[in-house]
Every structure is written in structure tokens, then in C-alpha cells.
N, CA, C and O of each residue as an XYZ file, in Angstrom:
292
protein
N      15.440    -19.965     -9.205
C      15.675    -18.235     -9.079
C      15.553    -17.419     -7.197
O      16.072    -16.337     -6.924
N      15.010    -18.012     -6.501
C      15.234    -17.509     -4.987
C      16.217    -17.446     -4.926
O      16.735    -16.522     -4.298
N      17.188    -18.705     -5.751
C      18.396    -18.377     -4.817
C      19.297    -17.336     -5.269
O      19.979    -16.602     -4.555
N      19.221    -17.354     -6.619
C      19.014    -16.212     -7.541
C      19.803    -14.687     -6.850
O      20.901    -14.132     -6.891
N      18.239    -14.446     -6.132
C      17.683    -13.211     -5.544
C      18.200    -13.123     -4.469
O      18.599    -11.992     -4.193
N      18.430    -14.252     -3.386
C      18.935    -14.658     -1.956
C      20.436    -13.253     -2.556
O      20.570    -12.031     -2.611
N      21.091    -14.290     -2.816
C      22.457    -13.851     -3.119
C      22.192    -12.097     -2.870
O      22.886    -11.705     -1.932
N      21.872    -11.676     -3.110
C      21.889    -10.410     -3.428
C      22.623     -9.770     -4.551
O      22.967     -8.589     -4.526
N      22.852    -10.581     -5.535
C      23.165     -9.873     -6.820
C      21.868     -9.058     -7.706
O      20.740     -9.549     -7.762
N      22.161     -8.004     -8.244
C      21.099     -7.120     -8.961
C      20.155     -8.440    -10.059
O      20.674     -9.452    -10.529
N      18.996     -8.095    -10.191
C      17.442     -8.675    -10.732
C      17.149     -7.694    -11.743
O      17.297     -6.480    -11.606
N      16.748     -8.258    -12.709
C      16.655     -7.540    -13.887
C      15.514     -9.008    -14.689
O      15.681    -10.224    -14.596
N      14.139     -8.032    -15.608
C      13.423     -8.495    -16.141
C      12.775     -7.957    -17.102
O      12.483     -6.791    -16.834
N      12.407     -8.314    -18.153
C      11.728     -7.513    -19.105
C      10.289     -8.659    -19.643
O       9.983     -9.791    -19.269
N       9.631     -7.653    -20.731
C       8.387     -8.485    -21.052
C       7.745     -8.853    -20.184
O       6.967     -8.023    -19.714
N       7.770    -10.357    -19.525
C       6.686    -10.451    -18.888
C       7.848    -11.597    -17.934
O       7.566    -12.758    -17.635
N       8.770    -11.093    -17.698
C       9.707    -11.807    -16.545
C       9.423    -11.024    -15.540
O      10.310    -11.278    -14.725
N       8.646    -10.122    -15.030
C       8.696     -9.654    -13.918
C       7.072    -10.599    -12.991
O       6.642    -10.720    -11.844
N       6.835    -10.883    -13.870
C       5.466    -11.948    -13.704
C       6.140    -13.792    -13.509
O       5.592    -14.881    -13.337
N       7.336    -13.405    -13.629
C       7.961    -14.588    -13.094
C       8.344    -14.679    -11.273
O       8.147    -15.539    -10.414
N       9.045    -13.160    -11.278
C       9.398    -12.674     -9.915
C       8.350    -12.765     -9.150
O       8.278    -13.589     -8.238
N       7.151    -11.680     -9.524
C       5.911    -12.451     -8.923
C       5.811    -13.558     -8.060
O       5.749    -13.645     -6.834
N       5.810    -14.488     -9.083
C       5.529    -15.932     -9.110
C       6.098    -17.131     -7.744
O       5.657    -18.032     -7.030
N       7.733    -16.145     -8.112
C       8.822    -16.442     -7.230
C       8.715    -15.852     -5.854
O       9.416    -16.165     -4.892
N       7.990    -15.182     -5.871
C       7.738    -14.397     -4.857
C       9.290    -13.803     -3.800
O       9.426    -13.813     -2.576
N      10.118    -13.405     -4.736
C      11.466    -12.510     -4.745
C      11.542    -11.036     -4.746
O      12.569    -10.359     -4.699
N       9.803    -10.459     -4.831
C      10.006     -9.178     -4.964
C       9.296     -8.499     -3.405
O       8.469     -7.596     -3.524
N       9.575     -8.860     -2.375
C       8.868     -8.891     -1.217
C      10.043     -8.282     -0.232
O      10.938     -8.892      0.352
N       9.573     -6.114     -0.252
C      10.579     -5.675      0.212
C      11.533     -4.878     -0.382
O      12.338     -4.240      0.297
N      11.517     -4.850     -1.860
C      12.588     -4.439     -3.145
C      11.465     -3.267     -3.705
O      10.264     -3.177     -3.453
N      12.523     -2.227     -4.747
C      12.298     -1.295     -4.652
C      12.300     -1.534     -6.520
O      13.213     -2.251     -6.927
N      11.493     -1.060     -7.406
C      11.521     -1.789     -8.369
C      10.949     -0.015    -10.042
O      10.578      1.156     -9.955
N      11.209     -0.849    -11.029
C      10.592     -0.063    -11.742
C       9.456     -1.106    -12.700
O       9.533     -2.286    -13.042
N       8.547     -0.180    -12.893
C       7.776     -1.915    -12.985
C       6.821     -0.852    -14.814
O       6.359      0.229    -14.449
N       6.670     -1.036    -15.881
C       5.928     -0.934    -16.879
C       4.770     -0.970    -16.219
O       4.570     -1.830    -15.362
N       3.457      0.378    -16.675
C       2.257      1.100    -15.187
C       1.202     -0.536    -15.144
O       0.609     -0.781    -14.093
N       1.070     -1.541    -16.357
C       0.237     -2.720    -16.515
C       0.677     -3.605    -15.552
O      -0.087     -4.440    -15.066
N       2.430     -3.452    -15.065
C       2.617     -4.275    -14.289
C       2.661     -3.941    -12.821
O       2.765     -4.821    -11.967
N       2.555     -2.262    -12.452
C       2.545     -1.933    -11.071
C       1.669     -2.295    -10.342
O       1.999     -2.247     -9.157
N       0.219     -2.803    -10.615
C      -0.742     -3.378     -9.439
C       0.286     -5.099     -8.879
O       0.753     -5.531     -7.824
N       0.230     -5.414     -9.844
C       1.323     -7.390     -9.491
C       2.174     -6.955     -8.467
O       2.248     -7.463     -7.349
N       2.801     -6.018     -8.877
C       4.159     -5.981     -8.017
C       4.298     -5.286     -6.656
O       5.077     -5.351     -5.705
N       2.979     -4.454     -7.048
C       2.969     -3.968     -4.965
C       2.590     -5.030     -4.776
O       3.484     -5.739     -4.313
N       1.041     -5.859     -4.994
C       0.537     -6.314     -4.353
C       1.602     -7.892     -4.233
O       0.985     -8.933     -4.004
N       3.234     -7.971     -4.405
C       3.813     -8.813     -3.523
C       4.610     -8.781     -2.791
O       5.399     -9.563     -2.261
N       4.169     -6.951     -2.753
C       5.046     -6.557     -1.659
C       6.549     -5.765     -1.514
O       7.379     -5.603     -0.620
N       6.331     -5.225     -3.470
C       7.444     -4.385     -3.683
C       6.659     -3.073     -3.850
O       5.472     -2.923     -4.140
N       7.877     -1.907     -3.528
C       7.703     -0.638     -4.362
C       7.910     -0.447     -5.672
O       9.026     -0.297     -6.168
N       7.165     -0.444     -6.104
C       6.950     -0.247     -7.558
C       7.266      1.511     -8.690
O       6.246      2.198     -8.729
N       8.147      1.948     -9.255
C       8.805      3.623     -9.390
C       8.257      3.415    -11.098
O       8.438      2.351    -11.690
N       7.718      4.364    -11.604
C       7.536      5.266    -12.228
C       8.778      6.184    -12.634
O       9.142      7.237    -12.111
N       9.605      5.134    -14.262
C      11.134      6.064    -14.083
C      11.507      5.992    -15.762
O      10.977      5.075    -16.390
N      12.290      6.817    -16.400
C      13.230      6.276    -17.620
C      14.531      5.806    -17.140
O      15.196      6.501    -16.372
N      15.026      4.376    -17.657
C      16.295      4.261    -16.720
C      17.535      4.061    -17.642
O      17.406      3.046    -18.326
N      18.558      4.654    -17.833
C      19.189      3.878    -18.595
C      20.747      3.693    -17.647
O      21.445      4.552    -17.109
N      20.927      1.942    -17.746
C      22.047      1.481    -16.643
C      23.136      1.184    -17.884
O      23.025      0.892    -19.075
N      24.125      1.393    -17.060
C      25.448      0.721    -17.694
C      26.326     -0.460    -17.132
O      27.001     -0.629    -16.117
N      25.917     -1.425    -18.589
C      25.983     -3.039    -18.099
C      27.406     -3.246    -18.270
O      27.935     -3.674    -17.244
N      27.983     -3.121    -18.992
C      29.606     -2.910    -19.476
C      29.832     -1.916    -20.131
O      28.888     -1.273    -20.590
N      31.153     -1.529    -20.349
C      31.893     -0.623    -21.474
C      31.057      0.054    -22.313
O      30.748      1.231    -22.123
N      30.595     -0.728    -23.402
C      30.096     -0.133    -24.413
C      28.298     -0.965    -25.089
O      27.790     -0.917    -26.209
N      27.709     -1.788    -23.501
C      26.850     -2.026    -23.717
C      25.206     -1.485    -22.455
O      25.139     -1.779    -21.261
N      24.383     -0.869    -23.070
C      23.348     -0.472    -22.422
C      22.111     -0.711    -22.501
O      21.563     -0.713    -23.604
N      21.391     -0.970    -21.299
C      19.722     -1.264    -21.413
C      19.245      0.109    -20.698
O      19.767      0.847    -19.863
N      17.848      0.119    -21.499
C      17.045      1.310    -21.435
C      15.693      0.887    -20.753
O      15.231     -0.128    -21.273
N      15.013      1.349    -19.827
C      13.409      1.151    -19.831
C      12.349      2.524    -20.143
O      12.823      3.554    -19.664
N      11.623      2.633    -20.528
C      10.976      3.159    -20.947
C       9.779      3.729    -20.984
O       9.903      4.382    -22.020
N       8.362      4.023    -20.471
C       7.047      3.844    -20.544
C       6.532      4.658    -21.483
O       6.073      5.747    -21.138
N       6.528      4.291    -22.712
C       5.364      5.500    -23.595
C       4.219      6.056    -23.104
O       3.187      5.454    -22.808
N       4.421      7.155    -23.033
C       3.155      7.949    -22.031
C       1.555      7.210    -22.579
O       0.655      6.638    -21.966
N       1.816      7.648    -24.350
C       0.280      7.065    -24.698
C       0.367      5.612    -25.296
O      -0.017      5.326    -26.430
N       1.024      4.555    -24.223
C       0.927      3.622    -24.926
C       1.488      2.642    -23.335
O       2.495      2.045    -22.956
N       0.202      2.948    -22.848
C      -0.054      2.257    -21.263
C       0.521      0.637    -21.126
O       0.404      0.028    -20.063
């Protein structure tokens, strides 16, 4: 994971994946979007955690979305 992170390619993680990035110590100096329950951990790992709704175009017909529902922290 450290070699991949050092390559400069974009990183993506969902569900419990961000904790793997925290444990691998690859978030320092990065800015990322994090679910509210993860923000303290990624901030303590040296990352800047933002709250936002995102839609990223991965391929012409494939999209990935991240949304934190306000009433489901």
C-alpha cells in the first residue's frame, strides 16, 4: 500500500478502507473526503478531512459517489 501511495496515483477507499490507509501511514499531507465518524482518525493521521458530496467519473459510463446522510452519522 505504501508503494502504491508513493506512486502519486489517486487512492480510493470505502467502508473500513480508510482505516487501512491510516494504519499504513499514507495519509499525512493529503486532503480527502471522509465520513464524519472517520474524520478524527484521518485528521490524527495527518490528513485534512473535508465533508462533501462527490461524484467522480471513473470511466465513460461508471461513476462512484460518496454521500454522508445528515441523519445517519
